[in-house]
gemmi code that builds the backbone of each chain (N, CA, C; Angstrom):
import gemmi

chains = {
    "A": [
        ("LYS", (150.907, -17.914, -10.246), (150.467, -19.045, -9.922), (149.206, -19.488, -10.166)),
        ("ASN", (148.668, -20.667, -10.920), (147.567, -21.013, -11.189), (146.776, -21.401, -9.536)),
        ("GLN", (145.625, -20.784, -9.695), (144.773, -21.082, -8.545), (144.307, -22.543, -8.120)),
        ("VAL", (144.313, -23.225, -9.104), (143.740, -24.800, -9.572), (144.914, -25.639, -10.212)),
        ("GLU", (145.401, -26.456, -9.330), (146.627, -27.425, -9.885), (146.117, -28.720, -9.816)),
        ("GLN", (146.205, -29.583, -11.118), (145.981, -30.771, -11.215), (146.907, -31.564, -11.413)),
        ("SER", (146.807, -33.039, -10.859), (147.942, -33.929, -11.119), (147.461, -35.214, -11.173)),
        ("PRO", (147.882, -36.140, -11.788), (149.018, -36.050, -13.168), (148.360, -35.264, -14.029)),
        ("GLN", (149.712, -34.438, -14.879), (149.065, -33.572, -16.149), (148.497, -34.968, -17.342)),
        ("SER", (149.227, -35.937, -17.221), (148.801, -36.816, -18.181), (148.706, -38.359, -17.701)),
        ("LEU", (147.842, -39.388, -18.294), (147.981, -40.553, -17.482), (147.724, -41.557, -18.362)),
        ("ILE", (147.977, -42.702, -18.791), (147.753, -43.464, -19.501), (147.381, -45.095, -18.719)),
        ("ILE", (146.084, -45.400, -18.816), (145.583, -46.534, -18.219), (145.044, -47.610, -18.920)),
        ("LEU", (145.029, -48.866, -18.491), (144.843, -50.138, -19.639), (142.958, -50.009, -19.014)),
        ("GLU", (142.429, -50.530, -20.007), (140.945, -50.626, -20.087), (140.526, -51.509, -18.901)),
        ("GLY", (139.643, -51.143, -17.763), (139.066, -51.834, -16.976), (139.968, -51.479, -15.514)),
        ("LYS", (140.902, -50.653, -15.795), (141.578, -50.292, -14.450), (141.063, -49.124, -13.929)),
        ("ASN", (141.143, -49.017, -12.735), (140.971, -47.805, -11.838), (141.928, -46.666, -11.904)),
        ("CYS", (141.818, -45.488, -11.812), (142.801, -44.256, -11.579), (142.037, -43.505, -10.579)),
        ("THR", (142.786, -42.282, -10.017), (142.572, -41.262, -9.491), (143.305, -40.109, -9.603)),
        ("LEU", (142.493, -39.034, -10.017), (142.904, -37.820, -10.436), (143.144, -36.778, -9.223)),
        ("GLN", (144.094, -36.124, -9.301), (144.082, -34.962, -8.020), (144.009, -33.700, -8.428)),
        ("CYS", (143.210, -32.642, -7.785), (143.325, -31.387, -7.849), (143.449, -30.698, -6.621)),
        ("ASN", (144.396, -29.708, -6.423), (144.519, -28.980, -5.250), (144.168, -27.477, -5.716)),
        ("TYR", (143.551, -26.687, -4.492), (143.215, -25.286, -5.032), (143.554, -24.564, -4.041)),
        ("THR", (143.576, -22.904, -4.300), (144.173, -22.186, -3.308), (142.852, -21.017, -3.108)),
        ("VAL", (141.846, -21.441, -3.954), (141.031, -20.167, -4.283), (140.176, -20.276, -2.488)),
        ("SER", (139.897, -19.049, -2.010), (139.200, -18.700, -0.946), (138.352, -17.272, -1.244)),
        ("PRO", (137.295, -17.555, -0.436), (136.555, -18.298, 0.329), (136.214, -19.500, -0.766)),
        ("PHE", (135.815, -20.532, -0.302), (135.469, -21.587, -1.243), (133.836, -21.483, -1.631)),
        ("SER", (133.374, -21.826, -2.602), (132.135, -22.000, -2.724), (131.686, -23.450, -2.979)),
        ("ASN", (132.158, -23.706, -4.376), (131.862, -24.995, -5.046), (133.041, -25.482, -5.826)),
        ("LEU", (133.103, -27.033, -6.015), (134.211, -27.421, -6.914), (133.550, -28.613, -7.638)),
        ("ARG", (134.092, -28.215, -9.189), (133.242, -29.197, -9.893), (134.374, -29.961, -11.147)),
        ("TRP", (134.021, -31.231, -11.316), (134.652, -31.820, -12.369), (133.926, -31.893, -13.826)),
        ("TYR", (134.519, -31.497, -14.569), (134.153, -31.682, -15.949), (135.130, -32.462, -16.910)),
        ("LYS", (134.512, -33.185, -17.735), (134.986, -34.044, -18.674), (134.969, -33.510, -20.020)),
        ("GLN", (136.214, -33.464, -20.876), (136.234, -32.687, -21.867), (136.559, -33.518, -22.992)),
        ("ASP", (136.022, -34.200, -23.757), (136.494, -34.716, -25.040), (137.241, -33.971, -25.949)),
        ("THR", (138.418, -34.626, -26.531), (139.193, -33.886, -27.539), (137.958, -32.981, -28.610)),
        ("GLY", (138.165, -31.988, -28.735), (137.686, -31.114, -29.845), (136.116, -30.755, -29.243)),
        ("ARG", (135.917, -30.901, -28.166), (134.544, -30.778, -27.685), (134.350, -29.707, -26.577)),
        ("GLY", (133.296, -29.431, -25.692), (133.179, -28.520, -24.870), (132.957, -29.351, -23.881)),
        ("PRO", (133.274, -28.624, -22.420), (133.393, -29.577, -21.204), (131.852, -30.123, -20.859)),
        ("VAL", (131.439, -31.097, -20.097), (130.450, -31.755, -19.863), (130.479, -32.069, -18.040)),
        ("SER", (129.699, -31.576, -17.540), (129.797, -31.579, -16.173), (129.610, -33.163, -15.550)),
        ("LEU", (130.193, -33.223, -14.582), (130.265, -34.930, -13.779), (129.795, -34.500, -12.436)),
        ("THR", (130.694, -33.703, -12.051), (130.004, -33.515, -10.435), (130.078, -32.008, -9.850)),
        ("ILE", (129.379, -31.646, -8.911), (129.590, -30.407, -8.503), (129.363, -30.712, -6.839)),
        ("MET", (130.391, -30.291, -6.010), (130.250, -30.306, -4.698), (130.532, -28.940, -3.899)),
        ("THR", (129.655, -28.903, -3.031), (129.712, -27.775, -1.870), (130.517, -27.989, -0.674)),
        ("PHE", (130.634, -27.015, 0.104), (131.585, -27.282, 1.045), (131.402, -28.314, 2.330)),
        ("SER", (130.238, -28.395, 2.639), (129.486, -29.482, 3.317), (129.454, -31.062, 2.496)),
        ("GLU", (129.984, -31.045, 1.415), (130.146, -32.325, 0.884), (131.422, -33.042, 0.830)),
        ("ASN", (131.457, -34.542, 0.803), (132.944, -34.852, 1.096), (132.952, -36.085, -0.039)),
        ("THR", (132.037, -36.492, -0.526), (132.072, -37.130, -1.765), (130.728, -37.416, -2.537)),
        ("LYS", (130.698, -37.429, -3.938), (129.712, -37.549, -4.639), (129.972, -38.225, -5.578)),
        ("SER", (129.244, -39.118, -6.403), (129.276, -40.185, -7.355), (128.413, -39.988, -8.663)),
        ("ASN", (128.678, -40.361, -9.904), (128.108, -40.195, -11.134), (128.436, -41.295, -12.001)),
        ("GLY", (127.872, -42.341, -11.759), (128.051, -43.690, -12.341), (129.501, -44.052, -11.924)),
        ("ARG", (130.598, -44.319, -12.778), (131.609, -45.034, -12.493), (132.946, -43.677, -12.023)),
        ("TYR", (132.166, -42.588, -11.771), (133.113, -41.449, -11.377), (132.676, -40.872, -10.020)),
        ("THR", (133.583, -40.974, -8.985), (133.543, -40.457, -7.725), (134.406, -39.499, -7.434)),
        ("ALA", (133.827, -38.244, -6.927), (134.711, -37.283, -6.624), (134.573, -36.923, -5.147)),
        ("THR", (135.798, -36.682, -4.425), (135.920, -36.471, -3.038), (136.392, -35.124, -2.811)),
        ("LEU", (136.144, -34.339, -1.710), (136.501, -33.038, -1.547), (136.849, -32.916, -0.181)),
        ("ASP", (137.961, -32.425, 0.433), (138.318, -31.914, 1.754), (138.703, -30.684, 1.506)),
        ("ALA", (137.781, -29.790, 2.175), (138.082, -28.370, 2.066), (138.627, -27.885, 2.817)),
        ("ASP", (139.246, -28.418, 3.982), (139.995, -28.268, 5.020), (141.479, -28.150, 4.125)),
        ("THR", (141.781, -29.318, 3.728), (143.065, -29.190, 2.967), (143.195, -28.832, 1.612)),
        ("LYS", (141.983, -28.510, 1.110), (141.873, -27.826, -0.177), (142.356, -28.848, -1.240)),
        ("GLN", (141.537, -30.075, -1.065), (141.952, -30.893, -2.096), (140.850, -31.752, -2.649)),
        ("SER", (140.926, -32.313, -4.169), (139.668, -32.903, -4.650), (140.325, -34.102, -5.232)),
        ("SER", (139.444, -35.182, -5.348), (139.874, -36.205, -6.277), (139.005, -36.746, -7.236)),
        ("LEU", (139.253, -37.325, -8.420), (138.224, -37.849, -8.968), (138.757, -39.521, -9.191)),
        ("HIS", (138.077, -40.416, -8.934), (138.145, -41.372, -9.129), (137.495, -42.234, -10.122)),
        ("ILE", (138.101, -42.858, -11.114), (136.987, -43.660, -12.352), (137.849, -45.088, -11.770)),
        ("THR", (136.391, -45.508, -11.880), (136.278, -47.281, -11.665), (136.419, -47.946, -13.193)),
        ("ALA", (136.971, -48.985, -13.134), (136.353, -49.908, -14.207), (136.869, -49.095, -15.741)),
        ("SER", (137.818, -48.638, -15.839), (138.053, -47.697, -17.170), (137.192, -48.128, -18.252)),
        ("GLN", (136.759, -47.358, -19.204), (136.535, -47.652, -20.577), (137.250, -46.921, -21.600)),
        ("LEU", (137.334, -47.297, -22.825), (137.914, -46.783, -23.799), (137.509, -45.070, -23.804)),
        ("SER", (135.993, -45.242, -23.430), (135.165, -43.768, -23.772), (135.640, -42.718, -22.645)),
        ("ASP", (136.456, -43.248, -21.440), (136.904, -42.388, -20.834), (137.924, -41.632, -21.092)),
        ("SER", (138.727, -41.866, -21.982), (139.674, -41.173, -22.568), (139.293, -39.826, -22.712)),
        ("ALA", (139.776, -38.781, -22.126), (139.574, -37.145, -22.267), (140.457, -36.538, -21.245)),
        ("SER", (140.053, -35.206, -21.269), (140.868, -34.333, -20.330), (139.770, -34.149, -19.106)),
        ("TYR", (140.085, -34.201, -17.906), (139.253, -33.986, -16.758), (139.558, -32.693, -16.222)),
        ("ILE", (138.801, -31.899, -15.969), (138.942, -30.384, -15.534), (138.313, -30.242, -14.295)),
        ("CYS", (138.973, -29.716, -13.396), (138.653, -29.337, -11.966), (138.511, -27.720, -12.051)),
        ("VAL", (137.322, -27.337, -11.526), (136.813, -25.781, -11.790), (136.232, -25.626, -10.327)),
        ("VAL", (136.730, -24.440, -9.659), (136.547, -24.230, -8.220), (136.370, -22.625, -8.342)),
        ("SER", (135.144, -22.433, -7.882), (134.361, -20.903, -7.414), (134.763, -20.345, -6.208)),
        ("ALA", (134.583, -19.069, -6.047), (135.231, -18.562, -4.665), (133.623, -17.692, -4.412)),
        ("LYS", (133.319, -17.693, -3.098), (131.876, -16.833, -2.698), (132.622, -15.539, -2.676)),
        ("GLY", (131.535, -14.797, -3.219), (131.321, -13.368, -3.283), (131.913, -12.631, -4.841)),
        ("ASN", (132.069, -13.497, -5.688), (132.123, -12.995, -6.927), (132.076, -14.401, -8.225)),
        ("ASN", (131.641, -13.712, -9.304), (130.981, -14.427, -10.337), (131.960, -15.198, -11.252)),
        ("ARG", (133.141, -15.443, -10.590), (134.334, -15.948, -11.308), (134.782, -17.404, -11.035)),
        ("LEU", (135.012, -18.362, -11.895), (135.740, -19.639, -12.043), (137.206, -19.803, -12.100)),
        ("ALA", (137.800, -20.575, -11.331), (139.033, -20.888, -11.640), (139.582, -22.110, -12.182)),
        ("PHE", (139.993, -22.252, -13.176), (140.159, -23.578, -14.015), (141.420, -24.190, -14.055)),
        ("GLY", (141.580, -25.520, -13.598), (142.900, -26.273, -13.580), (142.856, -26.411, -15.125)),
        ("LYS", (144.327, -26.983, -15.462), (144.437, -27.408, -16.778), (144.008, -28.805, -17.466)),
        ("GLY", (143.597, -29.637, -16.432), (142.956, -30.915, -16.708), (144.115, -31.962, -16.738)),
        ("ASN", (143.428, -33.028, -16.320), (144.150, -34.381, -16.148), (143.864, -34.977, -17.608)),
        ("GLN", (144.924, -35.199, -18.622), (144.565, -35.882, -19.736), (144.725, -37.416, -19.651)),
        ("VAL", (143.662, -38.196, -19.764), (143.567, -39.552, -19.434), (143.519, -40.369, -20.931)),
        ("VAL", (144.333, -41.221, -21.102), (143.974, -42.078, -22.022), (144.078, -43.474, -21.567)),
        ("VAL", (142.919, -44.167, -22.099), (142.660, -45.587, -21.850), (143.079, -46.397, -23.015)),
        ("ILE", (143.596, -47.147, -22.600), (144.332, -48.073, -23.858), (143.677, -49.817, -23.396)),
        ("PRO", (143.601, -50.305, -24.697), (142.680, -51.646, -24.736), (143.839, -52.831, -23.953)),
    ],
    "B": [
        ("GLY", (120.243, -34.411, -24.345), (120.711, -33.858, -25.451), (121.406, -32.586, -24.811)),
        ("ALA", (121.904, -31.879, -25.996), (122.871, -30.632, -25.477), (121.832, -29.411, -25.223)),
        ("VAL", (122.030, -28.682, -24.138), (121.340, -27.644, -23.340), (121.751, -26.166, -24.202)),
        ("VAL", (123.290, -26.143, -24.516), (123.769, -25.178, -25.052), (124.617, -25.637, -26.209)),
        ("SER", (123.970, -24.751, -27.455), (124.440, -25.505, -28.763), (125.314, -23.823, -29.258)),
        ("GLN", (126.407, -24.526, -29.816), (127.306, -23.676, -30.542), (127.676, -23.980, -31.749)),
        ("HIS", (127.690, -22.885, -32.540), (127.655, -22.929, -34.094), (128.395, -22.152, -34.886)),
        ("PRO", (129.417, -22.120, -35.956), (129.668, -23.693, -36.205), (131.065, -24.303, -35.408)),
        ("SER", (131.090, -25.546, -35.496), (131.889, -26.368, -34.617), (133.495, -26.071, -35.127)),
        ("ARG", (133.327, -25.912, -36.143), (134.923, -25.645, -37.343), (134.862, -24.492, -38.258)),
        ("VAL", (135.758, -23.722, -38.319), (135.783, -22.760, -39.070), (137.163, -22.485, -39.652)),
        ("ILE", (137.253, -22.330, -41.034), (138.585, -21.801, -41.715), (138.497, -20.632, -42.308)),
        ("CYS", (139.152, -19.503, -41.935), (139.310, -18.412, -42.635), (140.194, -17.903, -42.945)),
        ("LYS", (140.255, -16.858, -44.030), (141.672, -15.951, -44.445), (141.736, -15.165, -43.442)),
        ("SER", (143.233, -14.827, -43.413), (143.559, -13.612, -42.406), (142.570, -12.302, -42.993)),
        ("GLY", (142.198, -11.538, -42.084), (141.642, -10.217, -42.544), (140.249, -10.066, -42.412)),
        ("THR", (139.583, -11.517, -42.459), (138.206, -11.758, -42.549), (137.310, -11.449, -41.237)),
        ("SER", (136.333, -11.559, -40.972), (135.627, -11.519, -39.833), (134.834, -12.953, -39.558)),
        ("VAL", (134.880, -13.448, -38.302), (133.914, -14.831, -38.236), (133.082, -14.745, -37.195)),
        ("LYS", (132.190, -15.209, -37.282), (130.957, -15.044, -36.328), (130.656, -16.628, -35.722)),
        ("ILE", (130.569, -16.401, -34.628), (130.296, -17.808, -33.597), (128.688, -17.689, -32.735)),
        ("GLU", (128.053, -18.578, -32.874), (126.768, -18.445, -32.137), (126.286, -19.376, -30.953)),
        ("CYS", (126.099, -19.071, -29.893), (125.794, -19.550, -28.659), (124.432, -19.504, -28.488)),
        ("ARG", (123.847, -20.844, -28.230), (122.248, -20.862, -27.937), (121.977, -21.698, -26.920)),
        ("SER", (121.267, -20.982, -25.872), (120.479, -21.947, -25.055), (119.323, -22.311, -25.338)),
        ("LEU", (119.150, -23.949, -25.313), (118.125, -24.387, -25.783), (117.022, -24.594, -25.148)),
        ("ASP", (116.798, -24.729, -24.033), (115.660, -25.061, -23.144), (115.553, -24.206, -21.880)),
        ("PHE", (116.482, -23.013, -21.932), (116.361, -21.965, -20.837), (116.758, -20.579, -21.175)),
        ("GLN", (116.221, -19.487, -20.759), (116.487, -18.534, -21.027), (117.793, -17.857, -20.108)),
        ("ALA", (118.905, -17.427, -21.114), (120.376, -17.156, -20.114), (120.281, -15.738, -20.279)),
        ("THR", (119.942, -15.112, -19.515), (120.218, -13.408, -19.138), (121.996, -13.293, -19.411)),
        ("THR", (122.615, -14.267, -18.890), (124.311, -14.216, -18.928), (124.680, -15.303, -19.524)),
        ("MET", (125.546, -15.182, -20.426), (126.431, -16.256, -21.190), (128.018, -15.643, -21.005)),
        ("PHE", (128.805, -16.950, -21.032), (130.170, -16.804, -20.912), (131.209, -17.189, -22.276)),
        ("TRP", (131.983, -16.262, -22.667), (132.661, -16.787, -23.585), (134.335, -17.163, -23.374)),
        ("TYR", (134.812, -18.285, -23.950), (136.267, -18.825, -23.309), (136.662, -18.968, -24.471)),
        ("ARG", (138.313, -18.813, -24.106), (138.921, -19.450, -25.204), (139.994, -20.454, -24.534)),
        ("GLN", (140.344, -21.275, -25.484), (141.258, -22.452, -24.914), (142.072, -22.917, -25.876)),
        ("PHE", (143.440, -22.826, -25.493), (144.616, -23.263, -26.258), (144.967, -24.666, -25.710)),
        ("PRO", (145.795, -25.752, -26.725), (145.980, -27.024, -26.365), (146.753, -26.951, -25.067)),
        ("LYS", (146.011, -28.042, -24.181), (146.789, -28.706, -22.977), (146.591, -27.329, -22.148)),
        ("GLN", (145.848, -26.329, -22.499), (145.697, -25.366, -21.365), (144.304, -25.140, -20.638)),
        ("SER", (144.222, -24.344, -19.537), (143.006, -23.899, -18.920), (141.933, -23.215, -19.943)),
        ("LEU", (140.851, -23.291, -19.491), (139.942, -22.480, -20.393), (139.915, -20.964, -19.843)),
        ("MET", (140.021, -19.786, -20.588), (140.412, -18.754, -20.194), (139.384, -18.056, -20.705)),
        ("LEU", (138.508, -17.256, -19.251), (137.481, -16.310, -19.537), (137.677, -15.353, -20.367)),
        ("MET", (137.140, -14.725, -21.663), (137.348, -13.694, -22.409), (136.248, -12.540, -21.854)),
        ("ALA", (134.748, -13.003, -21.708), (134.135, -12.030, -21.778), (132.957, -12.490, -21.174)),
        ("THR", (131.974, -11.763, -20.384), (130.638, -11.970, -19.951), (129.652, -11.332, -20.753)),
        ("SER", (128.809, -12.305, -21.376), (127.779, -11.401, -22.464), (126.285, -11.229, -21.569)),
        ("ASN", (126.042, -10.111, -21.625), (124.927, -9.569, -20.784), (123.692, -9.442, -21.746)),
        ("GLU", (122.485, -10.061, -21.759), (121.442, -9.750, -22.492), (120.696, -8.215, -22.422)),
        ("GLY", (120.932, -7.676, -23.584), (120.294, -6.138, -23.726), (121.334, -5.105, -23.276)),
        ("SER", (122.848, -5.588, -22.944), (123.561, -4.551, -22.216), (125.102, -4.885, -23.025)),
        ("LYS", (126.007, -4.116, -22.564), (127.359, -4.338, -23.220), (127.612, -5.657, -22.614)),
        ("ALA", (128.686, -6.295, -23.188), (129.636, -7.206, -22.459), (130.547, -6.850, -21.824)),
        ("THR", (130.881, -7.595, -20.832), (132.234, -7.155, -19.807), (133.255, -7.868, -20.141)),
        ("TYR", (134.061, -7.473, -20.605), (135.353, -7.884, -21.040), (136.472, -8.207, -20.229)),
        ("GLU", (137.152, -9.172, -19.985), (138.251, -9.527, -19.376), (139.605, -8.628, -19.553)),
        ("GLN", (140.269, -8.394, -18.655), (141.643, -7.742, -18.934), (142.521, -8.452, -19.837)),
        ("GLY", (142.795, -7.296, -20.786), (143.835, -8.016, -21.878), (142.980, -8.375, -22.984)),
        ("VAL", (141.606, -8.598, -22.954), (141.059, -8.944, -24.230), (140.374, -7.691, -24.984)),
        ("GLU", (140.731, -7.529, -26.266), (140.292, -6.813, -26.713), (138.686, -6.441, -27.433)),
        ("LYS", (138.147, -5.363, -26.929), (136.518, -5.533, -27.176), (136.179, -5.073, -28.742)),
        ("ASP", (137.104, -4.825, -29.335), (137.073, -4.078, -30.783), (137.275, -5.100, -31.505)),
        ("LYS", (138.226, -6.430, -31.042), (138.610, -7.328, -31.713), (137.352, -8.648, -31.700)),
        ("PHE", (137.041, -8.774, -30.814), (136.170, -9.960, -30.100), (134.695, -9.085, -29.795)),
        ("LEU", (134.035, -8.997, -30.775), (132.446, -8.317, -30.638), (131.377, -9.307, -30.079)),
        ("ILE", (130.884, -8.990, -29.221), (129.942, -9.780, -28.361), (128.333, -9.238, -28.597)),
        ("ASN", (127.580, -9.828, -29.012), (126.261, -9.435, -28.950), (125.354, -10.258, -28.484)),
        ("HIS", (124.486, -9.922, -27.451), (123.504, -10.832, -26.625), (122.096, -10.009, -27.109)),
        ("ALA", (121.623, -10.342, -28.406), (120.337, -9.890, -28.639), (118.981, -10.385, -27.883)),
        ("SER", (119.269, -11.623, -27.567), (117.972, -12.006, -26.823), (118.371, -13.059, -26.003)),
        ("LEU", (117.496, -13.638, -25.067), (117.886, -14.242, -24.092), (117.829, -15.641, -24.402)),
        ("THR", (118.203, -16.012, -25.633), (118.835, -17.350, -25.929), (119.901, -17.342, -26.928)),
        ("LEU", (120.423, -16.215, -27.442), (121.306, -16.275, -28.106), (122.659, -15.229, -27.892)),
        ("SER", (123.742, -15.863, -27.850), (124.802, -14.819, -28.204), (125.665, -15.062, -28.888)),
        ("THR", (126.476, -14.116, -29.524), (127.067, -14.364, -30.550), (128.510, -13.728, -30.515)),
        ("LEU", (129.671, -14.161, -30.779), (131.003, -13.562, -30.635), (131.707, -13.511, -32.268)),
        ("THR", (131.695, -12.507, -32.416), (132.704, -12.055, -33.844), (134.164, -11.530, -33.830)),
        ("VAL", (134.574, -12.598, -34.597), (136.616, -12.368, -34.324), (136.471, -11.294, -35.612)),
        ("THR", (137.016, -10.081, -35.230), (136.719, -9.061, -36.615), (138.227, -9.309, -37.294)),
        ("SER", (138.460, -9.140, -38.223), (139.969, -8.979, -38.920), (140.792, -9.939, -38.147)),
        ("ALA", (140.420, -11.317, -38.372), (141.146, -12.263, -37.883), (142.590, -12.584, -38.513)),
        ("HIS", (143.409, -12.718, -37.571), (144.878, -13.148, -37.690), (145.063, -14.477, -37.269)),
        ("PRO", (146.236, -15.162, -37.677), (146.400, -16.690, -37.301), (146.599, -16.728, -36.037)),
        ("GLU", (146.956, -15.761, -34.937), (147.348, -15.574, -33.724), (145.857, -15.851, -32.965)),
        ("ASP", (144.870, -15.861, -33.766), (143.229, -15.947, -33.345), (143.128, -17.274, -33.242)),
        ("SER", (143.695, -17.948, -34.042), (143.414, -19.690, -34.349), (143.128, -20.009, -32.751)),
        ("SER", (142.106, -20.805, -32.534), (142.107, -21.169, -31.214), (140.459, -22.255, -30.896)),
        ("PHE", (140.345, -22.569, -29.862), (139.221, -22.931, -29.662), (138.263, -22.099, -28.550)),
        ("TYR", (137.130, -21.832, -29.049), (135.987, -20.655, -28.403), (135.368, -21.791, -27.935)),
        ("ILE", (135.016, -21.261, -26.687), (133.677, -22.080, -25.911), (132.803, -21.344, -25.361)),
        ("CYS", (131.358, -21.447, -25.274), (130.530, -20.270, -24.562), (129.969, -21.169, -23.682)),
        ("SER", (129.354, -20.601, -22.730), (128.515, -21.212, -21.235), (127.790, -20.537, -21.137)),
        ("ALA", (126.620, -21.509, -20.290), (125.440, -20.339, -19.728), (125.002, -21.331, -18.763)),
        ("SER", (124.261, -20.473, -17.633), (123.508, -21.331, -16.428), (122.380, -20.936, -16.355)),
        ("ARG", (121.239, -21.590, -15.829), (120.030, -21.208, -15.556), (120.037, -20.250, -14.460)),
        ("SER", (120.692, -20.168, -13.722), (120.740, -19.245, -12.607), (120.892, -17.602, -13.038)),
        ("GLY", (121.916, -17.950, -14.207), (122.707, -16.575, -14.674), (123.884, -16.385, -13.915)),
        ("SER", (124.296, -17.207, -13.244), (125.753, -16.973, -12.528), (126.641, -18.200, -12.945)),
        ("ALA", (127.710, -17.738, -13.072), (128.680, -18.873, -13.420), (128.950, -19.710, -12.365)),
        ("VAL", (128.837, -18.828, -10.852), (129.424, -19.762, -9.688), (128.253, -20.712, -9.028)),
        ("THR", (127.265, -20.016, -9.087), (126.034, -21.201, -8.481), (125.317, -21.844, -9.492)),
        ("GLY", (124.954, -23.062, -9.299), (124.432, -23.961, -10.032), (124.939, -24.439, -10.954)),
        ("GLU", (124.207, -25.512, -11.893), (125.224, -26.007, -12.800), (125.439, -25.009, -14.258)),
        ("LEU", (126.672, -25.224, -14.517), (127.366, -24.429, -15.732), (126.965, -25.153, -17.049)),
        ("PHE", (126.720, -25.119, -17.971), (126.344, -25.753, -19.113), (127.411, -25.193, -20.448)),
        ("PHE", (128.195, -25.928, -21.019), (129.262, -25.438, -21.891), (128.436, -26.155, -23.219)),
        ("GLY", (128.933, -25.097, -24.370), (128.694, -25.612, -25.713), (129.700, -26.660, -26.303)),
        ("GLU", (129.489, -26.978, -27.449), (130.357, -27.850, -27.962), (131.628, -27.366, -28.413)),
        ("GLY", (131.932, -26.122, -28.602), (133.119, -25.296, -28.615), (132.913, -25.375, -30.116)),
        ("SER", (133.771, -24.395, -30.726), (133.917, -23.716, -32.122), (135.444, -23.834, -32.454)),
        ("ARG", (136.220, -24.473, -32.919), (137.564, -24.561, -33.506), (137.775, -23.439, -34.828)),
        ("LEU", (138.392, -22.336, -34.482), (138.753, -21.345, -35.385), (140.279, -21.477, -35.986)),
        ("THR", (140.318, -21.676, -37.301), (141.772, -21.718, -37.992), (141.576, -20.670, -38.862)),
        ("VAL", (142.712, -19.983, -38.846), (142.964, -18.565, -39.654), (144.192, -18.785, -40.057)),
        ("LEU", (143.999, -18.757, -41.552), (145.102, -19.100, -42.467), (145.795, -17.639, -42.913)),
    ],
}
model = gemmi.Model(1)
for chain_id, residues in chains.items():
    chain = gemmi.Chain(chain_id)
    for i, (resn, *xyz) in enumerate(residues, 1):
        res = gemmi.Residue()
        res.name, res.seqid = resn, gemmi.SeqId(i, " ")
        for name, pos in zip(("N", "CA", "C"), xyz):
            atom = gemmi.Atom()
            atom.name, atom.element = name, gemmi.Element(name[0])
            atom.pos, atom.b_iso = gemmi.Position(*pos), 0.0
            res.add_atom(atom)
        chain.add_residue(res)
    model.add_chain(chain)
structure = gemmi.Structure()
structure.add_model(model)
structure.setup_entities()
């Protein structure tokens, strides 16, 4: 079973609407959690990185939340734009090893 | 602008040939770089950790003779897919961080290289 599970797998939203993507993880002990945006055929680009003590972090219209107790994170996209169409990948790292656990991504399609 | 650059972005080759993919850190020295493989709608899978001046560390199940990694300088790592076969067709991505660790600090990814083996 993957250590990082993302939902929904795919999502279609109207331009201008908001959406929230979920990431649940089992990685332990927790070090940090990152959200990346990956456009089709491109490498991932960092949106946010959060450590244990951080509950929320924003990057423009993207706001990530973290609940380290329940091991859940969300990424909220506000006022979506067509350019937000991409896969959003949740990546979690554990303390004590140099390894990352990748989710499969939330595929978001924004339509006009 | 890009912090980690990857080349080529797309390559098509015949079965049995070898293909080299380059990964460069543009504004910092990367003692460690990471190579990933990604299938459609799947997670990035770590293939190997490239260490400057020493042998790469391969993940379990990754053939080191098939996927040759050379990290000859602090800004360049190369992945060579030897004797490529259609099943090697995939999206290959490299990454690097200023800290040298994948876990701490920001991790920068290259633009990816789409390999298609005919």
